[in-house]
Structure formats: C-alpha cells, structure tokens
C-alpha positions as CSV (number, residue, x, y, z in Angstrom):
1,M,1.1,152.0,74.1
2,A,3.7,153.2,71.6
3,A,7.0,154.8,72.9
4,K,7.2,158.4,71.7
5,V,10.4,159.5,70.2
6,Y,10.7,163.3,69.5
7,I,13.2,164.5,66.9
8,V,13.7,168.2,67.8
9,Y,15.9,170.3,65.5
10,Y,16.9,173.6,64.1
11,S,17.8,173.8,60.5
12,M,18.7,177.1,58.6
13,Y,19.5,175.7,55.2
14,G,17.9,172.3,55.3
15,H,20.9,170.0,56.0
16,V,19.9,169.2,59.6
17,E,16.3,168.7,58.5
18,K,17.3,166.0,55.9
19,L,19.1,164.1,58.7
20,A,16.1,164.5,60.9
21,E,13.8,163.1,58.3
22,E,16.1,160.0,57.9
23,I,16.3,159.6,61.7
24,K,12.5,159.6,61.8
25,K,12.4,156.8,59.2
26,G,14.8,154.8,61.3
27,A,12.8,155.3,64.5
28,D,9.6,154.5,62.7
29,S,11.0,151.2,61.6
30,V,10.9,149.9,65.2
31,E,7.7,148.3,66.1
32,G,6.0,149.9,69.1
33,V,7.6,153.3,68.5
34,E,6.0,156.5,67.3
35,A,8.4,159.2,66.0
36,K,7.6,162.8,65.5
37,L,9.5,165.7,64.0
38,W,9.6,169.1,65.7
39,Q,11.4,172.4,65.0
40,V,12.5,174.9,67.6
41,P,11.6,178.6,67.1
42,E,13.6,180.8,64.8
43,T,15.2,183.8,66.6
44,L,16.3,185.8,63.6
45,P,14.0,188.3,61.7
46,E,12.7,187.3,58.3
47,E,14.7,190.3,56.8
48,V,18.0,188.9,58.2
49,L,17.2,185.3,57.1
50,G,16.5,186.7,53.6
51,K,19.9,188.4,53.4
52,M,21.5,185.2,54.5
53,G,19.8,183.3,51.7
54,A,17.9,181.0,54.1
55,P,14.9,179.2,52.5
56,A,11.5,179.3,54.0
57,K,10.9,176.9,56.9
58,S,9.0,173.7,56.3
59,D,5.6,173.0,57.8
60,V,7.1,170.8,60.6
61,P,5.4,172.1,63.8
62,I,7.2,174.3,66.3
63,I,7.8,172.8,69.7
64,T,7.5,174.5,73.1
65,P,9.7,173.4,76.0
66,D,6.8,171.9,78.0
67,E,6.0,169.6,75.1
68,L,9.3,167.8,75.6
69,V,7.9,166.1,78.7
70,E,5.5,164.1,76.5
71,A,8.3,162.2,74.9
72,D,9.8,158.9,76.1
73,G,13.1,159.9,74.3
74,I,14.4,162.9,72.4
75,I,17.0,163.3,69.7
76,F,18.2,166.9,69.3
77,G,19.7,168.2,66.1
78,F,21.4,171.5,65.1
79,P,24.0,173.1,62.9
80,T,27.3,174.2,64.5
81,R,28.4,177.8,65.0
82,F,32.1,178.0,65.9
83,G,32.2,174.4,67.2
84,M,29.0,174.6,69.3
85,M,25.2,174.4,68.8
86,A,23.6,177.3,66.9
87,A,22.2,180.2,69.0
88,Q,18.7,179.4,67.9
89,F,18.9,175.9,69.6
90,K,20.7,177.3,72.6
91,A,17.9,179.8,73.1
92,F,15.4,177.0,73.1
93,M,17.4,175.0,75.6
94,D,17.8,178.2,77.7
95,A,13.9,178.3,77.8
96,T,13.8,174.9,79.5
97,G,14.7,176.3,82.9
98,G,11.3,175.4,84.3
99,L,11.8,171.8,83.3
100,W,15.3,171.8,84.7
101,G,14.0,173.2,88.0
102,S,11.5,170.3,88.3
103,Q,13.8,167.8,86.6
104,K,10.9,166.6,84.4
105,L,13.3,165.4,81.7
106,A,15.5,163.4,84.1
107,G,15.9,159.8,83.1
108,K,14.8,160.3,79.5
109,P,17.1,159.0,76.8
110,A,18.6,161.7,74.5
111,G,20.6,161.7,71.3
112,I,22.4,164.3,69.2
113,F,22.9,164.9,65.5
114,Y,24.4,167.9,63.7
115,S,25.8,169.6,60.6
116,T,29.1,171.5,60.2
117,G,30.6,173.5,57.4
118,S,33.9,171.7,57.2
119,Q,35.8,168.7,58.4
120,G,37.5,170.7,61.2
121,G,34.3,172.6,61.9
122,G,33.0,170.8,65.0
123,Q,32.0,167.2,64.1
124,E,33.0,166.2,67.7
125,T,33.1,169.5,69.6
126,T,29.5,170.3,68.7
127,P,27.9,167.2,70.2
128,L,30.5,167.1,73.0
129,T,29.7,170.6,74.2
130,A,25.9,169.9,73.8
131,I,26.1,167.1,76.3
132,T,26.2,169.6,79.1
133,Q,22.6,170.5,78.3
134,L,21.5,166.9,78.7
135,T,23.6,166.4,81.9
136,H,21.9,169.3,83.7
137,H,18.5,167.9,82.8
138,G,19.5,164.5,84.1
139,M,18.9,162.9,80.7
140,I,20.6,159.7,79.6
141,F,22.9,160.3,76.6
142,V,22.6,157.6,74.0
143,P,25.4,157.8,71.5
144,V,25.7,155.8,68.3
145,G,29.0,154.4,69.3
146,Y,30.4,152.2,66.5
147,T,27.1,150.2,66.1
148,F,26.9,151.4,62.4
149,G,29.7,148.9,61.7
150,P,32.0,149.4,58.6
151,G,30.3,152.7,57.7
152,M,32.0,154.2,60.8
153,F,35.4,153.4,59.3
154,E,35.0,154.8,55.8
155,M,38.1,156.6,54.8
156,E,37.8,157.1,51.0
157,K,34.7,159.4,51.1
158,V,34.0,162.6,52.9
159,K,31.7,161.6,55.7
160,G,30.1,163.5,58.6
161,G,29.0,161.9,61.8
162,S,30.9,160.3,64.7
163,P,30.3,157.9,67.6
164,Y,28.3,160.8,69.2
165,G,25.7,160.8,66.5
166,A,24.8,161.3,62.8
167,G,26.3,164.3,61.0
168,T,26.9,165.9,57.7
169,F,29.1,168.5,56.0
170,A,27.3,171.5,54.5
171,G,30.4,173.1,52.9
172,D,29.3,176.3,51.3
173,G,25.7,175.1,51.5
174,S,25.6,173.4,48.1
175,R,26.7,170.0,49.5
176,Q,23.8,167.8,50.6
177,P,24.0,164.8,53.0
178,S,25.5,161.8,51.3
179,E,24.0,158.3,51.1
180,L,26.4,157.2,53.8
181,E,25.5,160.1,56.1
182,L,21.8,159.4,55.6
183,G,22.5,155.7,56.3
184,L,24.0,156.6,59.6
185,A,21.1,158.9,60.4
186,F,18.6,156.1,59.7
187,H,20.7,153.8,61.9
188,Q,20.8,156.3,64.7
189,G,17.0,156.6,64.6
190,K,16.5,152.9,64.8
191,H,19.2,152.4,67.4
192,F,17.9,155.1,69.6
193,A,14.3,154.0,69.2
194,D,15.2,150.5,70.3
195,I,16.7,151.8,73.5
196,A,14.0,154.3,74.2
197,K,11.4,151.5,73.8
198,K,13.3,149.3,76.3
199,L,13.8,152.1,78.8
200,G,10.1,153.0,78.4
201,G,9.1,149.5,79.5
202,S,7.3,148.7,76.3
203,A,9.8,146.2,74.9
C-alpha cells in the first residue's frame, strides 16, 4: 500500500502554490508514495481579496482538519506575515484542537516550506515559529538540512529556502520562484517522501 504524503498549503498570490507543485513532483518520484495537494480554507472575504489584487484560487481541493489523519506524512506550506505563518494557515491549525486532544497526528513526519517578501522577511523565523504547531501535535519534524548539497551554499544568486525547508522570495509579488528554489522544493518532496515511506513501514 502506497504511503500517503499530503502537501497542505495556503497561497495568496501563487508563490507557495508553485513550490507545493514542485514538492509534489519530488514526492511522486519516490516509488511507493502517493502525494496529494490540499489547500486550507481562505478566511478573507472575496471583496477584500479583490482589493489586495489576489488572483482566484486554483481547483486544488480544500482540506478539513480531520482529513490530516489519513496521511502518513504532511508537508505544510504558507507565506509569512511579520516573520510568522499567515493568519489563514494559523486559523486552520487552530481548528485542529480535536486532533491535538486525541493526539491523532502524533508520530507522523511533518515538513515546512514558505514564501517571504524579502531576504530579511522571515526565511528562518517563519519555519522556526511554525515548529511549535508540530511539537504540540507530537509530530516528527523532518527538515531538509543540507541534503540539497551545493545548492544550499549558493551565494551569487538570490535564493530562498534554508535547512528548515524550501522557500522563495516574492518581493513585490512580481518575482516568481527561481529554478534553484524550485530545485530545492523538488528535493524536499523527494527527501521527505523517502523518510515518510520508511517511517510508514512500506520501505
């Protein structure tokens, strides 16, 4: 039976979604793993989103907290707001209280990926502060570490991401994830899927 890896994310302008799609490709490249994309619910009214210039959401299905239990491993993705996860994603995590009470996510591997507006905008603080959510659920945090090799040490190009997970810089919104950032996202998906598969006992 294939190990199920859920990639659960919130994306307002599409940057996090592009990383999510690449992470899925990486996870799908591992034999015996089935990866699936999920979005968390939007909390802002359409009128407000329109004024913010946010595009329409994709047709990726919306997940409910209880559906997290079905996964053998979960990678969470979100943009940053003042160095922490966006409120939309925090609202979703706040809705997992029932799962926390029963510890139904305990022991499941979890990863993190993210998008920030600038180089000092939270490439480390965003995943670092998000780890508290995983800890209270008893989940096993699986970072990328430096397994991406030379790509982790690139100094000549603007590059999001860190040992915590894949990342990108959105800037004013016009910048899109670079080839190197997408490469790290693919690697994270593959790296995470390998570990989820082993922990799931289907290796």
